[in-house]
N, C-alpha and C positions, 0 to 999 in steps of 0.2 A: 220613219210614218211621221206625218206634223200628229197638231190638232183639226186634223179639215174636216173632221163629221161633226165642229163643234162651229155658232156663229157668227160671224162676221165678228160679231160685239164684243164676244168673250175670247176671239181667239187675237187680238186688240190689243184685249187687257191682259190675255197674257205673258205677250211680248211686253210692252213695259212693268211686268212684274217682274221681267227675265224667265219663264219656262216658255221655252224656244226647243225642245225637242219631250214629248211624255216618255215618263216615266216606263219601265216595260209591264204592270199593274197598271196606270195609266193605261196602255193601247192596246190590252188585253179589254181592260172591262168599259174605259169607259161605249166603247164602240154597243156592246152587249147590257148599261145600260136601255141608250138612244133607246131600241129596240125593243125593250121590254119584257127580257129575262130576272128572274131571280136570280142570284151570284151568290156563289160563294169561294169564295175568294182566301189562299195562304201568301198573307202577306207581312211583313214585319215590319215591325216603326221603320223607318223617316227609310222611307223608298219612295215614295210619294202615293200612300192609301189614302190618304183623306181627301189627296184630287180627286181621286180616281174617282169617289161619290159625286165633292161635292160638284165638280163644272156638271156633270153629264145632265146634274139633279137642278143646278141651274137651266140647264138650257132645254129641261123639260114642263119645268114651271116661266121659264120666259114664251112659252107657247100657245101655253094654255091662262093666256094673262085669266089674272081672279075678276068678276065685277061684283059689285059693291063693296059688300066688306069681306077685307078678309077671310080663305077660311084656312085653316090649317091645314099643308098636307106633305105635310116628311118635319116626318121625327124621327131623330138621329139621336143612338143611347154610349152614354155609354160609360166606362170604369170610373175615372176620376173626372172632378169641379178643374185639374186644367186641362184634360185632355181637351172634352165640352168646350169650355172656352178656344182652344187651342182650332179646337174644327169650330168655334161658330167666327173666328178672325179673321178662318179659311172662306169663310161664304162671306163676308161680309167686302172682305177684298178683290174677289171674282167679279162680285152685284152691284156693283160702284156706277158701271156703263150703260147695267140695264134700269130700261123701263116698261112698264111698275121697276124700280127696285123692290126687289121679295126686304120684306122682315128679319128676325133673323130672332129668338129670343131668348134664351140662355135659363134653365130650367139645373137653378143648384143651393144647392146646401151652402148656407153655414152669411146669403145673403137672402134680405124679406123675403115671405113667403109669398104677404100682402104685390110685393113691389110687382114680383113676377106677374100673380094673379092679373092684376091691371092692367100690364100689357100686351100679357094675352088676349084679357079680353078687347082690350081694345082694334083687338088686328091683328095675328100671326102667318104665316108661311111655312114658314120651321124652327123649329119644337128641336136642341136642342136640352140631351140630360139627360143627369142619370140616375138611371131605373129611383132609389128612395126616394129625389128628392118628385117625381114625375107622377110616384105614386100620391104621395103626398095631396099636389095639385088638383092631382082626378079626388079624390077623395072629398072631396072643396065640391063637384056638378058646377064649379066653375069652365067646361071649359067644353065644349064639343068638337070628337072624332069624327062624323059620322063624313065629314068628309080627305078624311085617312087617307094618302094612294102608295108612299112608299117613306117603308119603315126598315131603318138601319141599324145592326149590328156592330159598333167600332171596337178591337180588342173582348172580341168576344174571350177566349178563354182571362185573360183577367175581370173578367166583369164575373165568374162563376166562379173564382176564391175567393167572391165576395157575397153568398148565395142569391148571385143575381135569379137562379133558376125560378126558384120560387113567387119575385114580382115578375118575371116575364109570364108566368100561366094569368099575372093579373092583368099587364099590360095589353095581353093579345085577347081574352076577355072585352077589351073598352073598343075594342079597334079592328074598323070592314077590313071579314073578312078574304077581300077580294079586295089586293092590293100587291109592288111589286117587291121580293123584300129581298135586301143586299147583305149581308153579314159581310167580315170580317175580323179573322184571327191567326194567330205566326201561328196558333198550331194546332191540330183537329185529333182529339183524345176521340175516345166511344162518347164524354157525354157533354160534347160540343155538338155528334155527329146526334144524339137525341137532339139536344133540341135546336139544331138549323134540322131535324124533321121538323120538331113540332111548327115551326115555324115557314118552312121554301117551299115548298110548287114547284119541282124536277127542276129547282137547280146545276150552274149549268156549273161545275166543279172550275176556278183559275191556279191554277196554281204554275210561281216562277224558282225556277229549281234554279240558287246558288243566285237570287237579287243580289246584287250590294246595295247599299245604301247611300241615297242621291248625297253623300259628305264626303267627297271621293279623298281630300285630301287629310287623310287623319295616319297619320303615325300611330302602333301600335309598341307598346313595353311592354317588359312586365321587370319589377325589379321585386326580387324578396328580402323584407328585411321584418325583423323580429317588433313584436307593440310598441315596445314600448323608443323605440325609433323611428315610425314614423312620423312624425310628427317637427323632427329637426330635418329626412330627409325632402321632407315635405318642403318644407323652407326653403332647403339649398336649390332646390330644383324652380322652389320658383325663384331666387334670385340667380341666378347658371342662366338658366331660360327667359330668362326677364319674360316666363308668361303678364300679361295683363288683362286676363279672364278666365277662367280659373269650378269649375265643379266638383266638390269634391265626393262621392254617394259612402252613407254610414249603414252601418249595420243599421243600431236604432235613435229614436228620441232623442235618450238623454246623450249620445254619443256627438250629436248634430250637436250641443247647447253646450259644451263642454269643454271641444275641441275647438269651437268656431271663438266664446271664451278669451279663454287661452294664446287665439291670433290676434285679437281684438287685444286684447293686452299689451301685444308683441310691436301695435303698430302696424297692423292690416287690415286692409277697407271688408274683414269678416263679415258673417249671416252665418244661419242655420237654417234650412228650409225644413216642414214637418207636418207631417195632420192634422194635429192639434195649435199651431195656429189658428188664427181666424182668414177670412176670405180675404177681411181686409187689406191683411196684413203681407197672407201671402201673394196678392195680383201686385203690394207695390213694394216686395220684394221682390218681382222680377221681374219686375219694369227698373227697379235701382238694378236689379243686375245686368237683362238688357243695354243698358245707358250705362253703364263702365262706371255705378261709382256706389258698385260693389263688387269687388277683386278678386275675394275664394268667395264662392256659396258651397258649403258643405248641408247634403238633404239627405236623406230618406230615401226607399228606389221607390218614393209618388211623384218625382218630377215628373 
């Protein structure tokens, strides 16, 4: 299977970025989205699910380019600011060669709401947002959603843990009832099925059994160690394995700050990452980590 359902322009952009073969979730979802079906997809993080909805939505936008001022046609809701930014980056990455190139606006907390409203008012095609900040913007009555055609809920099970159901009710009241809906969740407990019933219409269920993450070259090991020896064991592994870039998940914010400080005192390029950081600090830290200017990043599960 190739990306043959997509335009030549998008296929070339995929090849340029070394996307040569669709993952199983992409292979199943892309044709269904292009054919107009509502989707309920069960997909884990790391399986290529973002591209599974970004690519066909870009294709559909390109097939029906805007006339006059841009209108909001796509709304993607995600549980965290980081995932929101990642999805926005995926839209931007694959849309570089499209003419006209769609405009994507991220609507997230931690950044100036005035700037986000201004970007929307100038005209945009796609909004990628956390639900809380989207409702904040919506309450200002500064954007029109009457042309919205596509609604995406990504990692819906994680949003449920953040009190998303009530916020979703408010959002659904503000958008057209006639639209295409794409729901992605790692699990489908009853509460997610209840949300799906509110959002989708005769949705096609897509489940990929035992799908492996797209990163294949990961070796998994388990090391049993008591609490006081975690630091020494990690330092030993850093030296023995010569690790250059390490992501360490911690139980809470305080632990990330404490351990990062201890490692810095020993000469390591270490930083902490958690929800108390400003959006500007988060963006900077991720950028530094990606460019290998930070060797060890201690983080909560918000990463």
